[in-house]
N, C-alpha and C positions, 0 to 999 in steps of 0.2 A: 707587831698589829697580827702575830703569825695564833693569835687567840679568837681575830675576827673570822678569819678566815675557817677558822675548824669549824667557829659556831653556824656558818655561813655551810660547810661544805656535809656537818651536820643536819641542819634545819633542811636543807633544800632534799636530799636524801627520806630523813622521815616524811619532809609533810608529801612526796610525788610516792613513799608507798605506801601515803595515805586516801589519796585521789587516788589512786588502783583501785586499793581496795573497796571504795565508799562507791564508786563510780560497777565495780563487778555486783556489789553486793546488792544497785540498786537495778543494774540489767536482769539479776536472779527475780526478784520480785518483778518483772514484767513476766519475766514467762510463767510463771507460779500465779498471778490474777488474769491472761487472757482469758480465760473461760470463763471469765465473771461479765466478761465487757467483749463491745465489739472493734473485731482486731482490724486495722487498715495498714497497708504496705507502704506507703511513703505520702508525704505532702507534697505540697507543689508551691516554690516556691517563686512568688511572681516577678520580685526583683526590682530595679532601679526605674527600666523603662522596656515597652516591647517595641521599639523602631529596630530595625532589624541595621539601620545604616548606623546607627548608635554602638552598634554591639562591639566591632573594629574601637571605635575609640576609649568606649568605656575597656574594652579588656588592657589597652595600652598604658592607658591613665593605672588602672586600681595597681596592675601588676608594679607598672613603676614608683607606687607610692609603699607599695610594700615591701619593694626590696630595699630604697631609703628609708624604709624604718627599721627594717629588718637591719640593714648596714649599720647606720648610725646607733642603733641602740648595740648592738655590739659591739664596736669601738667605743662607745662610752664604758663598756663591763671592759675590756681588756687594756682601757688605758684604768679604770681605777686598778685592777691584780695586777697591771707590771709595776703601778709605781707609787714606794713603799710609803708617799708625803700624804697619799690619800689613802690609806687605811685611816679613815677615821670614819669617826660614825655616820653622819653626811654620806659621804659617797660609799657609804658601806649600803642606806637602805638606798639610795640613787643607782646602783647597781641591779640592785633586788626589783630598783624600779625598771629600770630598763629590760629584766630579766620575761616579768611582768606583763610591759608592755608590746612584748616576742610572741609571746604567746597570744596574749588578747588578740592579737590583729590577725595571729597564724588560724584561731578557732575559726576564724567568720573567714576570708579572704582566698585562699588556698579554693576552696570551696564554690565561692560565687565567680571565679576565675573560670574554675572545671566547666563549673553548667553555665555560661557565657561561650566559651568555645565549642563546647559541647552542642551547645543550641538546647537542653537539656534543662530544664527547670527541677525537676524534683527530687528531691530526699529523702530516704527511706527514714520511716519511723525511728529505728535504733540511732540513725545517725542523727536524727533531727535531737532529739533526746541528750545525745551525747554532744551534740555543740551546744547544746541551751544552758546544758551541766557546767560547760567548762567557760562557755561566756560571761556566766554570773559568778563563778569563781573569780575568773583574772579582772572583770570589771569592778570585784567588791577590793579585792587585794590593792587595786590600784586605789580607788579612796583610801582605805585605811592605810597605805602607803604613805600618803600626800598629807593623814592627821597625824603618821608619825612624825616626819620629817617637819610638820609645822612643828611641833612639841620642841624637838632636836635646835630648831633655831629659837628658838621661842628660853629653852636652857642657855644655850652660846650666847645668847647675846644677856638676859635678863640678870642670867649664873655663871656669869662666862669664872672666874677661881673657884667652882667647884666646878666647872664642866665636864672634867677628866674622869669624876667620882660618882660622877650623876648617869652619867652616854659610857659606862661601863661596857663589853662585850657581855656580859652573864644579862644586864637588862638589853642592850639589843637585841642580845636572842631571842629573850620572851618576848618582845613586843614582833618579831616579826615571828614568833613562833603560836602569838594568839592572832595576829591578824591569818596567817592561814588557816586556822582552827575555826575561826568565828565564818569566814569563806567558805570551806569545804560547807560544817555541820549547815547554813541557812542552803545551800545553794542542792544540798542530800535533802533536806527538808524538802524545797520546789519539787525536785524532781519523782521524790517516793508522791507525793501529793498529787501531783500530775498523771503517773502511772495511774493511778486510778479512778481520771476521767475515762468517759467513754465518748470516740468520735465517730461518726455517724457512718460516713461514706470517703473515699478520696478526698483530701479538702486542700483549698488551694491561703499559703501562707502573702500579705499582701507585705510580703517585705524579702528584702535580696540574705537574708539569715532568720534561725528559729527563732524566734520571741516569746518570752513566757504567756507575757501580755495579750499578744498574737494570737498564740497556740490555743489559750484558755476563751479567746471569744469563739473558737470555733470545735467546746464541744458540744454535745450536744447533753449530758448529762449536766445537773446541780455546780455551779462550783463558784456556789455563795463566798465556800468557807476557802477555797485555796485565793480568792478575789480578796478577802481580808485578809488575810495576810502576807499575799501579795504586796498590799499597799501601806498596811503597816510596818512590817518590817525590812518596804525600799526606804519607805518616810523615814523611819529609826534608824538605819542604816545611815541615811543622806544624809538626818538632822542631824542627829552625837557627832559625829567627825566635823560635819564644816563650825559648829556650833566651835568645835575645838581648838578648830583653825584662826576662825574670826577672835576668838576668847587669846590665843596664844597674840596673833599679828598689836591685838589690845594693847597690849602689852611691851609687845616689840617697839614701839610708835611711841610708848609714854618713856620706856627707855632711853630708844633713841634720841626724842626729844630733851631730856636730860645732859646730854653727853653736850662736852664745852666743845670739845677738840669739832672742828668741819670734816680734817682725814675720818677719826670714826664713827658719823654720821656716814659718811661715804661707803664706808669699807661696809657699816649696817649695812646700810639698804640694796647696797648690790649682792651681800650671800642672799638678802631674802627679796632680789627682783625677781632672779628666773623663776624659786619657789612658787609667787603670788602666779606669774603670765600661768604656769601650767595650770595651777589653782581654776585661776579663770578660765583657763580653755576648759575643763576640765566640767568643773559644775557649769558651766552655760552650756554646754551641748547638752551637758546626762539632764542639766532643767529644762531642756526642751525636747528630747524621748518621751524622759518622764511625764510631762502635758500632754504632746500627740497618740503618748499612746493607751489616755486614759478615754479615749475620743472615739466613738463607734464608727465612723469611717477612717480611720486612716487618711493622712493624703500626703502627695511629696513632697511636704515641709519636712514630717516625720521622717520620710527618710534620706532629708538630706540630714537631719541633725543629727540623724545616727553614724549616716559618714562622716561628719563632723566628732563624733565623739566617740566610736570603734577605730579611726583609718588615721583622718590629719591630724587629732591628738597624740596618740603615740607616735606619730613622724615628725612632728616640730618636737617636742620633748628635749631628742637629741640636740637639734639647735639649737634651742632655748637655753639650754645650759651647758654647752660648749660655749655659745659665740658671745653671752655674759660672767664665761666667769676663764679667770684667768690661769688657775691653777690647769682647772680641763682642758682648756687652750694649748697649755704649755706640754702638758701630758698625751695629748694627739699630735704635736708636733714631736715628741720622740721618741715615740710611736710608730709614724710615719717615716721617720730616719730607718730606724731601726730594722723598720722593715724592708727600705730598698740597701741600706748596707745589704742585709742577710741575702740577699739577691744576687 
């Protein structure tokens, strides 16, 4: 399984360099085009509540959730790295999903906590674009990785004899690289299009982070092309992966029903149960965000759906995958044991 580790290291370094280069290009375009736009210095993030008495509670709640999310996903990554029997395609993609979840929440929560603590709701124009760019990148990666994991389960259950041949290290690396490239390209396209939008004055975003749909509603210039691209591509990146997941699990269910052994059925269902739970959480919350972002006057329900999508789901993923997975529970137990003995 050294091949998986080599592919993972290479792809991580390559994609990180691509992210930095892409965003450097986007920022350069910003300064080149400022002469043709109305320049604003910052946006105002209205957050979840204006009640001063709730601010300490919000800080404690979201800080706790963030720490649980980062710690849980980091433990998943460390357990997979430390256990040679977990060096399989399924856990390779799971470790990448955990890494993506850490980056996803880190794009939003730290800035939100700082704003609440300092009682300052402002975010710079550049900071807002940066947050928006990485939010779209890691949200898209979550989506595509869940789709790839569904395909992995489809091959494992429907074609078990050919699993190691089909899900070889090269294919796993290519699927991961393709997911990164799609998300980077989409995020860069949307960022470059936002850079061409004019804003009249210091603006207020009715959210706790910079969401593309809310930013476009504050523009003074025509955003018809932006809106078309936003909803078309977002719908495309949502419908195609979801269709792939549904197709994979329809074939999986037919294969499981054809098994004669009850033990085989239970094992097959148990390996898919965790993934199905995560998919349900992710798409359920994501659908709520998508529907509420299209309204003219966003409500608190939209913010609550965004909390579920951006914080709660990444926080619950480690619990879902560890509590329902015997191999993962054993790996985490041995990881804690080694940590205790080393002290």
